[in-house]
ZAMARGU-4260 file (C-alpha; in steps of 0.2 Angstrom, whole numbers, plus 5000, padded with zeros to 4 digits):
<rodrens>
0) 5694/5473/5162 | 5694/5469/5180 | 5687/5487/5184 | 5673/5484/5171 | 5668/5467/5179
5) 5669/5475/5197 | 5658/5489/5191 | 5645/5478/5184 | 5644/5467/5199 | 5643/5482/5210
10) 5628/5488/5200 | 5620/5472/5202 | 5623/5470/5220 | 5619/5487/5225 | 5606/5492/5213
15) 5595/5477/5216 | 5596/5461/5206 | 5598/5449/5220 | 5581/5445/5227 | 5573/5459/5216
20) 5555/5452/5218 | 5556/5439/5231 | 5570/5427/5237 | 5561/5413/5228 | 5562/5423/5211
25) 5580/5429/5212 | 5590/5430/5195 | 5608/5427/5195 | 5618/5442/5201 | 5632/5439/5189
30) 5639/5426/5178 | 5657/5431/5182 | 5669/5422/5193 | 5667/5432/5209 | 5685/5428/5214
35) 5690/5442/5201 | 5678/5455/5209 | 5686/5460/5225 | 5703/5465/5219 | 5705/5475/5235
40) 5697/5478/5251 | 5691/5494/5244 | 5681/5485/5232 | 5673/5474/5245 | 5670/5490/5256
45) 5660/5497/5242 | 5649/5482/5241 | 5647/5482/5260 | 5642/5500/5259 | 5628/5495/5247
50) 5622/5483/5260 | 5622/5496/5273 | 5612/5507/5262 | 5598/5495/5263 | 5601/5492/5281
55) 5597/5510/5287 | 5579/5507/5284 | 5579/5488/5286 | 5569/5487/5302 | 5562/5504/5302
60) 5545/5499/5295 | 5539/5486/5307 | 5549/5495/5321 | 5537/5509/5317 | 5522/5499/5316
65) 5523/5487/5331 | 5539/5487/5341 | 5540/5505/5347 | 5521/5507/5349 | 5516/5490/5356
70) 5522/5487/5374 | 5516/5490/5391 | 5526/5507/5391 | 5524/5512/5373 | 5508/5516/5362
75) 5502/5524/5347 | 5495/5542/5346 | 5480/5540/5334 | 5463/5532/5337 | 5463/5513/5336
80) 5451/5513/5321 | 5460/5526/5311 | 5476/5516/5306 | 5476/5498/5300 | 5493/5496/5307
85) 5485/5495/5324 | 5478/5478/5321 | 5495/5469/5321 | 5502/5480/5334 | 5487/5475/5345
90) 5488/5456/5342 | 5476/5455/5328 | 5458/5458/5335 | 5453/5456/5316 | 5462/5449/5301
95) 5475/5459/5292 | 5481/5460/5274 | 5495/5447/5272 | 5502/5458/5259 | 5503/5473/5270
100) 5516/5484/5262 | 5528/5487/5277 | 5528/5469/5281 | 5531/5463/5263 | 5545/5475/5261
105) 5553/5470/5277 | 5553/5452/5271 | 5560/5456/5254 | 5573/5468/5261 | 5579/5455/5274
110) 5582/5442/5261 | 5590/5455/5249 | 5603/5458/5263 | 5605/5440/5266 | 5609/5435/5248
115) 5621/5449/5246 | 5630/5445/5262 | 5631/5427/5256 | 5638/5432/5239 | 5651/5443/5248
120) 5655/5429/5261 | 5658/5417/5248 | 5669/5429/5237 | 5680/5433/5252 | 5682/5415/5258
125) 5691/5412/5241 | 5703/5426/5244 | 5721/5421/5248 | 5723/5436/5259 | 5708/5431/5269
130) 5714/5413/5271 | 5731/5419/5276 | 5724/5430/5290 | 5713/5416/5296 | 5728/5405/5297
135) 5737/5418/5307 | 5722/5422/5318 | 5725/5440/5316 | 5711/5453/5311 | 5714/5462/5295
140) 5703/5472/5283 | 5698/5456/5274 | 5692/5447/5290 | 5683/5463/5296 | 5673/5464/5280
145) 5669/5445/5281 | 5663/5448/5299 | 5653/5463/5294 | 5644/5453/5281 | 5641/5439/5293
150) 5634/5450/5306 | 5622/5459/5294 | 5616/5442/5288 | 5613/5436/5306 | 5604/5452/5311
155) 5593/5450/5296 | 5588/5432/5301 | 5586/5438/5319 | 5573/5450/5313 | 5564/5438/5301
160) 5562/5425/5316 | 5556/5439/5327 | 5542/5445/5315 | 5538/5429/5306 | 5544/5414/5316
165) 5551/5399/5306 | 5557/5405/5289 | 5567/5399/5274 | 5585/5398/5278 | 5600/5398/5266
170) 5618/5402/5270 | 5624/5401/5252 | 5622/5413/5237 | 5606/5411/5227 | 5611/5413/5209
175) 5597/5405/5200 | 5579/5401/5204 | 5583/5382/5203 | 5592/5384/5219 | 5575/5388/5228
180) 5565/5374/5220 | 5566/5363/5236 | 5567/5377/5249 | 5554/5377/5262 | 5553/5383/5280
185) 5567/5380/5292 | 5565/5379/5311 | 5571/5394/5320 | 5581/5383/5331 | 5592/5378/5316
190) 5593/5397/5311 | 5599/5402/5328 | 5612/5388/5329 | 5619/5391/5311 | 5621/5410/5313
195) 5628/5408/5331 | 5641/5396/5324 | 5645/5408/5309 | 5647/5422/5321 | 5658/5413/5332
200) 5670/5409/5318 | 5670/5427/5312 | 5670/5438/5327 | 5687/5434/5334 | 5694/5441/5318
205) 5685/5457/5318 | 5691/5474/5325 | 5683/5479/5342 | 5676/5496/5342 | 5689/5510/5340
210) 5701/5498/5332 | 5705/5498/5313 | 5696/5514/5310 | 5679/5505/5315 | 5666/5516/5325
215) 5649/5511/5330 | 5642/5515/5312 | 5649/5499/5306 | 5647/5481/5313 | 5662/5478/5324
220) 5668/5463/5334 | 5660/5471/5349 | 5643/5471/5340 | 5647/5453/5334 | 5648/5447/5352
225) 5633/5456/5357 | 5624/5448/5342 | 5629/5431/5348 | 5622/5435/5365 | 5606/5442/5357
230) 5603/5427/5346 | 5606/5415/5361 | 5595/5425/5372 | 5581/5424/5359 | 5584/5405/5357
235) 5582/5403/5376 | 5566/5414/5377 | 5548/5411/5376 | 5541/5413/5358 | 5525/5408/5349
240) 5527/5392/5340 | 5517/5383/5327 | 5509/5366/5331 | 5508/5361/5313 | 5527/5362/5311
245) 5540/5349/5315 | 5553/5355/5327 | 5562/5338/5327 | 5569/5333/5343 | 5567/5350/5352
250) 5555/5349/5367 | 5546/5363/5375 | 5540/5371/5391 | 5523/5378/5388 | 5513/5393/5396
255) 5494/5392/5395 | 5485/5382/5382 | 5487/5378/5364 | 5476/5388/5352 | 5469/5375/5340
260) 5461/5387/5329 | 5477/5395/5323 | 5488/5381/5329 | 5500/5389/5340 | 5507/5388/5358
265) 5518/5400/5369 | 5534/5390/5374 | 5552/5390/5376 | 5565/5376/5374 | 5567/5364/5389
270) 5586/5366/5386 | 5584/5385/5387 | 5598/5387/5400 | 5611/5381/5388 | 5607/5395/5377
275) 5606/5407/5391 | 5624/5403/5396 | 5630/5406/5378 | 5621/5423/5380 | 5630/5427/5396
280) 5647/5422/5389 | 5646/5433/5375 | 5638/5448/5384 | 5653/5446/5396 | 5664/5447/5381
285) 5656/5464/5376 | 5658/5472/5394 | 5675/5465/5397 | 5682/5469/5379 | 5671/5483/5373
290) 5684/5492/5363 | 5680/5511/5364 | 5662/5508/5370 | 5657/5512/5388 | 5642/5515/5399
295) 5641/5534/5401 | 5642/5536/5420 | 5646/5554/5423 | 5641/5570/5415 | 5655/5582/5411
300) 5644/5596/5405 | 5643/5604/5423 | 5630/5612/5434 | 5612/5611/5428 | 5615/5596/5417
305) 5620/5582/5429 | 5612/5568/5419 | 5623/5555/5412 | 5608/5546/5405 | 5603/5561/5394
310) 5621/5563/5389 | 5620/5548/5378 | 5606/5555/5368 | 5614/5572/5367 | 5628/5565/5357
315) 5616/5559/5344 | 5608/5576/5344 | 5625/5584/5342 | 5627/5572/5327 | 5641/5563/5335
320) 5643/5544/5338 | 5639/5541/5356 | 5653/5532/5366 | 5638/5521/5373 | 5634/5515/5356
325) 5638/5498/5350 | 5629/5500/5334 | 5621/5516/5326 | 5613/5516/5309 | 5621/5531/5301
330) 5611/5545/5293 | 5616/5561/5283 | 5608/5578/5286 | 5597/5583/5272 | 5592/5565/5268
335) 5576/5556/5275 | 5577/5550/5293 | 5563/5546/5305 | 5574/5551/5320 | 5567/5561/5328
340) 5552/5565/5317 | 5543/5549/5322 | 5552/5544/5338 | 5556/5561/5347 | 5548/5576/5354
345) 5534/5582/5343 | 5533/5598/5334 | 5518/5607/5327 | 5528/5616/5314 | 5526/5615/5295
350) 5535/5604/5284 | 5549/5617/5281 | 5557/5633/5288 | 5549/5630/5305 | 5557/5631/5323
355) 5558/5616/5322 | 5549/5608/5307 | 5535/5596/5309 | 5538/5581/5320 | 5524/5568/5320
360) 5527/5559/5336 | 5523/5541/5331 | 5528/5533/5348 | 5520/5538/5364 | 5521/5534/5382
365) 5507/5527/5393 | 5501/5539/5407 | 5501/5524/5419 | 5520/5520/5415 | 5525/5538/5417
370) 5516/5541/5433 | 5516/5524/5440 | 5533/5517/5436 | 5545/5531/5437 | 5550/5537/5454
375) 5550/5556/5454 | 5568/5557/5457 | 5573/5545/5443 | 5583/5556/5431 | 5576/5545/5416
380) 5558/5551/5418 | 5559/5568/5410 | 5572/5563/5397 | 5561/5549/5392 | 5544/5557/5391
385) 5538/5575/5388 | 5523/5585/5394 | 5525/5599/5381 | 5528/5598/5363 | 5537/5611/5352
390) 5524/5623/5344 | 5535/5624/5328 | 5537/5643/5332 | 5551/5642/5345 | 5539/5640/5360
395) 5531/5626/5370 | 5514/5619/5369 | 5505/5608/5382 | 5503/5590/5376 | 5485/5584/5373
400) 5478/5567/5377 | 5466/5568/5362 | 5471/5555/5349 | 5480/5563/5335 | 5498/5568/5331
405) 5510/5582/5335 | 5505/5589/5351 | 5490/5578/5352 | 5491/5559/5356 | 5497/5559/5373
410) 5514/5559/5382 | 5527/5559/5369 | 5546/5553/5368 | 5559/5566/5373 | 5575/5556/5371
415) 5577/5565/5354 | 5572/5583/5351 | 5576/5594/5336 | 5576/5609/5348 | 5590/5602/5358
420) 5602/5599/5343 | 5618/5608/5344 | 5615/5614/5327 | 5596/5613/5324 | 5590/5610/5306
425) 5575/5621/5302 | 5575/5619/5283 | 5564/5604/5281 | 5556/5589/5291 | 5563/5572/5292
430) 5581/5578/5287 | 5589/5581/5304 | 5604/5569/5301 | 5601/5560/5318 | 5608/5542/5319
435) 5597/5528/5325 | 5605/5520/5340 | 5601/5502/5338 | 5611/5495/5352 | 5620/5503/5367
440) 5630/5497/5382 | 5616/5499/5395 | 5605/5487/5384 | 5619/5474/5384 | 5622/5476/5403
445) 5604/5473/5407 | 5603/5458/5396 | 5619/5451/5404 | 5611/5454/5421 | 5595/5444/5416
450) 5605/5430/5408 | 5616/5429/5424 | 5601/5429/5436 | 5592/5416/5425 | 5607/5404/5426
455) 5610/5406/5445 | 5624/5419/5445 | 5615/5433/5455 | 5632/5442/5460 | 5635/5446/5442
460) 5617/5450/5439 | 5617/5463/5453 | 5634/5470/5447 | 5627/5475/5430 | 5610/5480/5437
465) 5618/5492/5449 | 5629/5500/5435 | 5614/5504/5425 | 5602/5509/5439 | 5615/5520/5449
470) 5616/5533/5436 | 5598/5536/5436 | 5597/5542/5454 | 5605/5557/5463 | 5619/5553/5476
475) 5607/5556/5491 | 5595/5542/5484 | 5608/5529/5480 | 5607/5520/5497 | 5588/5518/5496
480) 5584/5516/5478 | 5600/5507/5472 | 5610/5498/5486 | 5596/5493/5497 | 5584/5490/5483
485) 5595/5478/5473 | 5603/5470/5489 | 5586/5463/5494 | 5582/5455/5477 | 5584/5436/5473
490) 5576/5423/5463 | 5561/5428/5452 | 5561/5445/5461 | 5578/5448/5454 | 5573/5443/5436
495) 5557/5454/5437 | 5567/5469/5444 | 5579/5467/5429 | 5565/5466/5417 | 5557/5482/5425
500) 5574/5491/5424 | 5575/5487/5405 | 5557/5495/5404 | 5563/5511/5412 | 5579/5512/5404
505) 5574/5508/5386 | 5557/5515/5385 | 5554/5523/5368 | 5568/5513/5360 | 5557/5498/5354
510) 5564/5485/5365 | 5551/5482/5378 | 5538/5472/5367 | 5551/5459/5362 | 5556/5458/5381
515) 5538/5455/5386 | 5537/5441/5373 | 5554/5432/5378 | 5552/5433/5396 | 5535/5423/5395
520) 5526/5438/5403 | 5517/5446/5388 | 5499/5440/5393 | 5501/5445/5411 | 5509/5462/5407
525) 5495/5466/5395 | 5482/5462/5408 | 5491/5473/5421 | 5493/5487/5409 | 5475/5487/5405
530) 5470/5485/5423 | 5481/5500/5428 | 5474/5511/5415 | 5456/5507/5419 | 5459/5510/5438
535) 5467/5527/5433 | 5452/5532/5422 | 5440/5527/5435 | 5449/5537/5448 | 5449/5552/5436
540) 5430/5550/5433 | 5425/5548/5452 | 5438/5559/5461 | 5446/5571/5447 | 5463/5563/5451
545) 5471/5546/5453 | 5487/5542/5464 | 5497/5528/5458 | 5502/5517/5474 | 5519/5512/5467
550) 5526/5529/5466 | 5514/5541/5475 | 5512/5551/5459 | 5495/5559/5455 | 5487/5563/5438
555) 5473/5575/5438 | 5459/5580/5426 | 5466/5598/5424 | 5483/5607/5425 | 5486/5626/5425
560) 5497/5634/5413 | 5504/5651/5408 | 5518/5658/5397 | 5532/5666/5406 | 5548/5675/5401
565) 5561/5665/5410 | 5575/5676/5405 | 5568/5691/5413 | 5557/5683/5427 | 5568/5669/5433
570) 5586/5668/5427 | 5594/5676/5412 | 5606/5661/5410 | 5592/5647/5411 | 5589/5636/5397
575) 5575/5624/5401 | 5579/5613/5386 | 5595/5606/5395 | 5590/5608/5413 | 5589/5594/5426
580) 5576/5598/5439 | 5585/5603/5455 | 5583/5591/5469 | 5570/5594/5482 | 5561/5608/5474
585) 5543/5610/5481 | 5527/5615/5472 | 5527/5631/5482 | 5544/5637/5476 | 5541/5651/5463
590) 5553/5642/5451 | 5544/5625/5452 | 5531/5628/5439 | 5545/5632/5426 | 5558/5619/5432
595) 5547/5604/5434 | 5548/5594/5424 | 5565/5597/5416 | 5572/5594/5399 | 5559/5605/5390
600) 5558/5622/5383 | 5564/5629/5366 | 5581/5632/5358 | 5590/5648/5363 | 5598/5647/5345
605) 5582/5654/5338 | 5583/5670/5348 | 5581/5681/5332 | 5564/5672/5329 | 5560/5672/5347
610) 5562/5691/5348 | 5548/5692/5335 | 5536/5684/5348 | 5527/5692/5362 | 5539/5691/5377
615) 5528/5680/5387 | 5524/5667/5374 | 5539/5656/5374 | 5540/5644/5390 | 5526/5637/5399
620) 5524/5637/5418 | 5514/5622/5424 | 5505/5617/5440 | 5495/5602/5444 | 5505/5589/5434
625) 5509/5579/5450 | 5497/5586/5463 | 5478/5587/5463 | 5472/5605/5463 | 5453/5607/5466
630) 5446/5616/5451 | 5434/5625/5463 | 5447/5628/5477 | 5457/5642/5483 | 5474/5636/5475
635) 5465/5636/5458 | 5458/5653/5461 | 5475/5660/5466 | 5483/5653/5450 | 5470/5660/5439
640) 5471/5677/5447 | 5490/5676/5443 | 5486/5673/5425 | 5486/5654/5424 | 5473/5645/5413
645) 5465/5629/5417 | 5469/5616/5404 | 5462/5598/5402 | 5474/5585/5406 | 5467/5568/5412
650) 5450/5575/5407 | 5454/5571/5389 | 5459/5553/5394 | 5441/5551/5401 | 5434/5559/5385
655) 5443/5546/5375 | 5441/5531/5387 | 5442/5517/5375 | 5458/5523/5367 | 5466/5521/5384
660) 5458/5505/5390 | 5448/5493/5380 | 5458/5497/5364 | 5474/5492/5372 | 5480/5476/5364
665) 5463/5473/5358 | 5467/5457/5350 | 5471/5450/5368 | 5456/5453/5378 | 5454/5448/5397
670) 5445/5432/5391 | 5460/5426/5382 | 5471/5430/5397 | 5459/5420/5409 | 5459/5405/5397
675) 5478/5405/5395 | 5478/5408/5377 | 5495/5412/5368 | 5498/5430/5362 | 5497/5431/5343
680) 5510/5443/5338 | 5518/5435/5323 | 5516/5442/5305 | 5510/5434/5290 | 5521/5427/5276
685) 5518/5437/5260 | 5507/5429/5247 | 5521/5430/5233 | 5532/5419/5244 | 5518/5406/5247
690) 5513/5406/5229 | 5530/5403/5222 | 5536/5390/5235 | 5527/5375/5226 | 5518/5371/5242
695) 5534/5370/5252 | 5531/5386/5262 | 5514/5386/5272 | 5506/5400/5281 | 5504/5399/5300
700) 5497/5407/5316 | 5479/5408/5308 | 5484/5420/5295 | 5476/5419/5278 | 5486/5411/5263
705) 5480/5424/5250
</rodrens>
């Protein structure tokens, strides 16, 4: 009988009764006494597995639409007018359907997770085994599962607040619609406080990573401390707040003016430092008691690699959990996954049986970020962004700045690349089995550095900024670009440097947009991005090139490319796909056009297919990426005599000027910046929720109500 009851509730919990249509229309998940459900921890683990099944895609939709394409380093590849999703990404230059499918689905799935977690939390709290473990203060399987449910609920609320602002809050199981009859919007301040308190209760009784069989594909105590830090950091940061909502006795510091049309202001709490100290405390718990997690600071792979930053991502491409991960959303090969289809190096291959299959390349990198922020000796640059795509036929193809997808759309992400997998999957697109690394140690360390600097502990801030930045530079450059650079920083300059380091370290991982928001810097960073892009375009138009003053790096209208046989002409052991560019290599070195930039090429594992190609149609040699070559001058003539072809590079940026200038954050023009207007990044609450709330839940931020 118990087995029947358990199976019935599992079906209800996992297959979707709770919050089926909307959290305000949630039928009871079961009429049975849930104390009889979790006979064993195995029963509870199966329910938690059902929550994780929703979790794998929980934030993917809005991450895809806004977070990974809407910062001052990351952008989308298509024409602005070609996709409606560019409207919210660009801060609403025009109004947008409040029932947008991706937004409505995210809202619904977050509340589905929340209610299922509440059911699980209440059931476990009634277990004698759990109560005994709590009284002894010792982690057990019961307290671990309780903590996982608590962490899942808190993370879902974190996402809801990020995307929608003040939202309905409940920390009890919704079993009937009557329970929601009086449920309205709750202040995000209450949500942060309640979820931080719940996590503080649960986390000490969770296993750290590596303990109790817990790896980074499950929520651990290590993740729980990081989540407390994240919630507190968010609570301390600048956010868009409604002026038609009562925040009680919370007072604010404001940037700019209040927008009276859509009744919002850009503010942070006046007691923000209290929350930043909580963030610092719990981030320190992570780095001081990380379990098995660690920052990867060396590369054991030997000569030619020498890039600990890239080593982290290679674990993912080898289908292994990275030791740097604090949480990875786990995927299985052969089932749908957007990693690296949307967020990796593009491929022009077909949907199946290609080398590799199609990779769309949803997230791209601004040219001004690539050329103007990365120093040329920063090991993260070539790992972060690529200048060539996979052709889909085991060869390279030059990236094109024409709007589009695959090899078009501008500089693409390179942290993941199906050609770089230890065992590449060529059967079908979107089925690589690559995990989504949602939180890693470098992310936590840089947040810790910021929280420390913001609260006056500059020594701790510099310690963790140094740890992350050190691995990005060769030994010969440590004194100048790490020790002296960080040593000279203090006050606001230190905070800005940490924010800048996060931009460099986490580009393409969808963290920068929210950073811009929380730091109170979104308006000025939008303005600076647009100004830099405009200056670049003007230079390309007037001179044929533009040199970024911050780095000395030059982008030109044209580059010169030719296919080469690297095995015969350069080095039979060389594999460009996993090669760190040698230090000090000059443009006149015969290997320079092939070895610069690094971390590109194709997989040697496709040798049988490669052998069917013409011998010189696999790898690209490139000149002119970082130097100006006069198209009518002697260097260009010599290159063309040697078989190189002139290819448009910056010229295609000029040809699509609005894409790279005026369409950037189109909903926040310079006039808004000059007037001190707040950035309007919040999403609309779906109509179904508004309509069923009996007027208790109202729309904000100028969005329509139907």
